[in-house]
DOBA-739423 format. One record per residue (C-alpha): residue in one letter; x, y, z negated. Coordinates in steps of 0.02 Angstrom, whole numbers, padded with zeros to 5 digits, always signed. Example, Ala and Ser with C-alpha at 12.3 -4.5 7.8 and 13.67 -1.06 7.14 Angstrom:
! residues 2
A+00615-00225-00390
S+00684-00053-00357
//
This chain:
! residues 416
X+00000+00000+00000
X+00071+00169+00049
X+00048+00326-00053
X+00102+00507-00063
X+00149+00506-00247
X+00146+00397-00402
X+00140+00478-00575
X+00182+00389-00738
X+00056+00467-00856
X+00135+00394-01014
X+00297+00489-00985
X+00218+00644-00908
X+00270+00808-00987
X+00172+00958-00929
X+00036+00984-00800
X+00012+00906-00628
X-00049+00993-00472
X-00176+00875-00394
X-00294+00876-00247
X-00390+00738-00162
X-00414+00553-00198
X-00314+00454-00325
X-00309+00280-00398
X-00289+00264-00587
X-00216+00099-00650
X-00162+00028-00818
X-00107-00142-00884
X-00221-00126-01035
X-00362-00015-01096
X-00324+00170-01077
X-00427+00326-01107
X-00367+00468-00996
X-00424+00645-01030
X-00396+00774-00892
X-00404+00960-00925
X-00415+01090-00788
X-00282+01217-00839
X-00379+01362-00762
X-00557+01330-00821
X-00519+01224-00973
X-00649+01097-00915
X-00615+00922-00981
X-00660+00753-00909
X-00625+00577-00973
X-00601+00417-00875
X-00573+00240-00940
X-00465+00110-00855
X-00403-00063-00900
X-00307-00206-00822
X-00398-00272-00670
X-00516-00124-00657
X-00443+00016-00552
X-00524+00187-00555
X-00537+00296-00401
X-00563+00481-00429
X-00580+00634-00321
X-00520+00799-00392
X-00532+00979-00331
X-00363+01063-00300
X-00309+01115-00474
X-00172+01097-00603
X-00217+00970-00738
X-00151+00923-00908
X-00169+00744-00971
X-00198+00669-01142
X-00199+00481-01166
X-00259+00359-01296
X-00195+00192-01237
X-00148+00014-01280
X-00062+00002-01111
X+00124+00007-01075
X+00091+00066-00897
X-00033+00200-00843
X-00008+00268-00668
X-00096+00390-00554
X-00068+00359-00369
X-00115+00481-00233
X-00191+00382-00091
X-00123+00400+00084
X-00242+00436+00226
X-00245+00255+00281
X-00301+00204+00107
X-00424+00345+00085
X-00528+00284+00231
X-00523+00104+00169
X-00643+00002+00067
X-00600+00087-00097
X-00654+00255-00029
X-00832+00194-00015
X-00841+00176-00203
X-00743+00330-00253
X-00828+00472-00342
X-00892+00608-00225
X-00782+00760-00202
X-00849+00912-00291
X-00859+01045-00156
X-00844+01225-00211
X-01028+01263-00184
X-01079+01117-00294
X-00950+01138-00431
X-01061+01222-00560
X-01203+01101-00526
X-01087+00958-00571
X-01015+01047-00722
X-01188+01091-00788
X-01246+00913-00756
X-01107+00848-00868
X-01143+00979-00999
X-01319+00910-01007
X-01252+00731-01015
X-01322+00678-00847
X-01220+00566-00732
X-01128+00671-00604
X-00985+00675-00482
X-00831+00781-00504
X-00672+00729-00589
X-00748+00588-00689
X-00710+00422-00606
X-00809+00265-00572
X-00745+00090-00608
X-00741-00034-00465
X-00863-00170-00516
X-00898-00091-00686
X-01035-00177-00787
X-01134-00130-00940
X-01071-00213-01098
X-01091-00205-01285
X-00962-00201-01423
X-00971-00235-01608
X-00959-00071-01703
X-00841-00060-01850
X-00928-00049-02018
X-00959+00131-02062
X-00861+00180-02218
X-00986+00189-02362
X-01024+00363-02426
X-00947+00349-02598
X-01051+00484-02675
X-01230+00502-02730
X-01341+00655-02729
X-01337+00753-02890
X-01483+00817-02990
X-01484+01005-02971
X-01596+01153-03004
X-01506+01269-02883
X-01617+01379-02776
X-01606+01385-02587
X-01611+01536-02472
X-01684+01480-02305
X-01621+01586-02159
X-01728+01578-02001
X-01677+01678-01846
X-01825+01707-01729
X-01894+01812-01588
X-02026+01723-01483
X-02156+01584-01499
X-02257+01638-01650
X-02345+01470-01659
X-02179+01382-01686
X-02123+01500-01823
X-02291+01480-01910
X-02279+01290-01902
X-02102+01300-01971
X-02146+01415-02116
X-02308+01322-02156
X-02214+01158-02166
X-02096+01231-02296
X-02244+01238-02415
X-02235+01048-02427
X-02085+01073-02541
X-02143+01084-02722
X-01981+01051-02816
X-01848+01171-02751
X-01853+01359-02782
X-01837+01448-02617
X-01839+01614-02530
X-01867+01632-02343
X-01761+01758-02248
X-01827+01787-02073
X-01708+01875-01955
X-01812+01952-01815
X-01707+01974-01659
X-01816+02111-01585
X-01984+02027-01565
X-02106+02123-01454
X-02245+01995-01429
X-02406+02048-01514
X-02437+01878-01592
X-02261+01870-01661
X-02267+02048-01728
X-02432+02009-01814
X-02360+01851-01892
X-02204+01941-01952
X-02311+02078-02030
X-02414+01946-02118
X-02262+01852-02182
X-02178+02011-02242
X-02317+02030-02372
X-02267+01869-02458
X-02156+01890-02613
X-02045+01744-02561
X-02009+01814-02387
X-01879+01942-02335
X-01887+02014-02160
X-01733+02081-02070
X-01743+02159-01897
X-01595+02152-01776
X-01629+02216-01600
X-01457+02171-01531
X-01428+02039-01399
X-01451+01859-01449
X-01305+01802-01557
X-01352+01657-01669
X-01198+01677-01777
X-01228+01861-01810
X-01411+01833-01852
X-01369+01694-01974
X-01233+01798-02056
X-01352+01944-02079
X-01478+01831-02161
X-01347+01752-02274
X-01289+01924-02331
X-01463+01954-02405
X-01475+01786-02494
X-01500+01778-02681
X-01484+01590-02710
X-01322+01488-02722
X-01372+01374-02578
X-01401+01428-02398
X-01506+01331-02274
X-01493+01386-02093
X-01651+01330-02006
X-01710+01349-01826
X-01884+01418-01804
X-01927+01265-01698
X-01896+01143-01842
X-02041+01073-01941
X-02034+00978-02106
X-02126+00812-02117
X-02133+00793-02306
X-02095+00884-02468
X-01940+00787-02519
X-01814+00832-02386
X-01751+00994-02464
X-01713+00915-02632
X-01623+00772-02543
X-01509+00894-02451
X-01480+00995-02608
X-01425+00840-02701
X-01277+00821-02584
X-01240+01005-02557
X-01213+01041-02742
X-01076+00911-02758
X-00904+00994-02771
X-00829+00875-02641
X-00962+00914-02509
X-00953+01066-02397
X-01108+01055-02287
X-01258+00941-02263
X-01366+00905-02112
X-01533+00817-02089
X-01594+00685-01970
X-01690+00777-01835
X-01819+00699-01720
X-01898+00755-01558
X-02087+00774-01555
X-02102+00596-01486
X-02003+00535-01639
X-01849+00487-01540
X-01684+00541-01617
X-01613+00713-01586
X-01477+00729-01720
X-01389+00612-01841
X-01226+00706-01853
X-01112+00787-01725
X-00964+00698-01646
X-00831+00831-01622
X-00733+00733-01492
X-00860+00708-01353
X-00821+00777-01180
X-00847+00908-01117
X-00891+00964-01294
X-00965+00907-01460
X-01130+00816-01453
X-01257+00709-01544
X-01220+00524-01520
X-01368+00406-01503
X-01477+00552-01448
X-01645+00490-01387
X-01648+00319-01469
X-01818+00254-01525
X-01880+00240-01705
X-01850+00053-01708
X-01666+00094-01682
X-01637+00245-01795
X-01735+00166-01937
X-01611+00021-01952
X-01450+00067-01863
X-01312+00083-01995
X-01245+00244-01920
X-01418+00323-01914
X-01515+00251-02061
X-01384+00278-02197
X-01302+00436-02263
X-01123+00459-02210
X-00981+00578-02174
X-00983+00656-02001
X-00877+00782-01906
X-01011+00917-01909
X-01198+00943-01921
X-01310+01050-01815
X-01350+01228-01867
X-01533+01190-01831
X-01542+01125-02010
X-01381+01152-02106
X-01361+01174-02294
X-01204+01246-02371
X-01157+01325-02536
X-01149+01512-02521
X-00976+01520-02600
X-00909+01396-02472
X-00991+01491-02329
X-00911+01653-02386
X-00742+01572-02419
X-00724+01509-02241
X-00779+01674-02167
X-00958+01632-02115
X-01007+01596-01934
X-00888+01663-01802
X-00996+01787-01707
X-00855+01836-01590
X-00796+01668-01521
X-00958+01569-01541
X-01107+01681-01517
X-01230+01549-01458
X-01155+01374-01457
X-01028+01276-01559
X-01040+01399-01705
X-01106+01260-01816
X-00967+01139-01767
X-00834+01271-01790
X-00903+01314-01962
X-00906+01132-02016
X-00730+01100-01955
X-00665+01251-02050
X-00754+01183-02204
X-00673+01013-02176
X-00503+01096-02167
X-00529+01140-02351
X-00545+00957-02394
X-00735+00956-02409
X-00850+00826-02333
X-00984+00856-02203
X-01129+00741-02244
X-01271+00674-02138
X-01422+00644-02251
X-01560+00541-02166
X-01663+00554-02326
X-01706+00724-02250
X-01799+00694-02086
X-01880+00837-01990
X-01947+00875-01816
X-01846+00983-01698
X-01929+01051-01541
X-01755+01087-01473
X-01728+01231-01354
X-01909+01287-01347
X-01875+01448-01442
X-01720+01503-01346
X-01683+01530-01161
X-01583+01396-01072
X-01405+01431-01018
X-01449+01415-00834
X-01387+01576-00755
X-01206+01612-00706
X-01172+01731-00851
X-01239+01606-00978
X-01141+01465-00899
X-00981+01565-00910
X-01020+01610-01090
X-01041+01428-01134
X-00881+01380-01042
X-00788+01516-01137
X-00855+01447-01302
X-00800+01272-01251
X-00625+01335-01212
X-00617+01427-01377
X-00674+01271-01468
X-00540+01158-01393
X-00406+01291-01420
X-00452+01314-01604
X-00486+01131-01645
X-00379+01025-01527
X-00367+00875-01643
X-00553+00871-01683
X-00590+00889-01497
X-00510+00717-01472
X-00535+00622-01635
X-00683+00591-01750
X-00704+00541-01932
X-00854+00432-01890
X-00884+00407-01704
X-00810+00236-01661
X-00659+00232-01545
X-00742+00085-01454
X-00875+00202-01383
X-00859+00319-01235
X-00827+00502-01264
X-00903+00562-01100
X-01084+00530-01152
X-01193+00549-01306
X-01277+00381-01271
X-01149+00284-01377
X-01100+00170-01233
X-00961+00042-01250
X-00797+00077-01163
//
């Protein structure tokens, strides 16, 4: 077989300028992460002995990071005679410039796509036995600490009402509700906010600036009177009255930094059971979308445990810890990844991030905020992804709980 170039990825030092079709080979299992040095976009491909990977890449300079059992991992640029051969028929489609953002956005939404990510020749679905999750060697404490619930909002009055009404199910934890109004102008929402502002347990803050989730949460936290903060999306709805006390029991432990709940979609499939910081292109919720018969018994979903991060849609943290780490970063992470960044900075102080399935709520995700589907929003998200990887390079590739036997390029917890 002729070729233009063969690169030994295990001994590679620095970036490679690539363009066209390549064959990736290894003599044992290897995980190969490719990073576009210009855009910062990351892709992961998996290769093992007897299963070559063919990839097509746009002309760029790429850095490589490997996690491998192999003693040989090579990238071979295919000559023209090989590119028109049988392998080419199964190679991943070249991402043309006009389709680049469609492919990138497809991967951001965890849909199969073309682009850099390769396809195995003859790859088949398989299952692996997951390692036992380390038991959470701590129990929730009894506590009487009050909780300040911070809810940023702007649109969809019916969702905010459902959220606030569901908080009344709690009968055991002292609370105050801090609603941060991001410039609501809808009549129904304005009427609801006026109604809620008359309640003695509600504080109303108005911020007419552009949407910045981190800033809104920080403003609400600055007005809190209780030692515990709960950041709650306005599209989250409690299902019972015990969830808040369950989260408080973990959050008041001195060895815990932040606590997250199990969140379900309206159809009761799973939305969140902890964030894996090392997914590609960025952090995500493994096992997203699994049915109740799975999340009710799966050891990673049905039991409390330590995770990399928890979603800011329902995140509890002690106020002193929140202030000590500098609150949410409103500059680098205005809309996305602010929760993951916060949790990782908390972890850097030696504190645990805990997933508490004893607290289970509904999350009508994304219904109260615009989608990132225009060029400016896409670039903003890409900038936040680049900032995340630059600030947390180790966490972007390793996890305290997500098994190394599962793929990092999907949130479906598929075996490598």
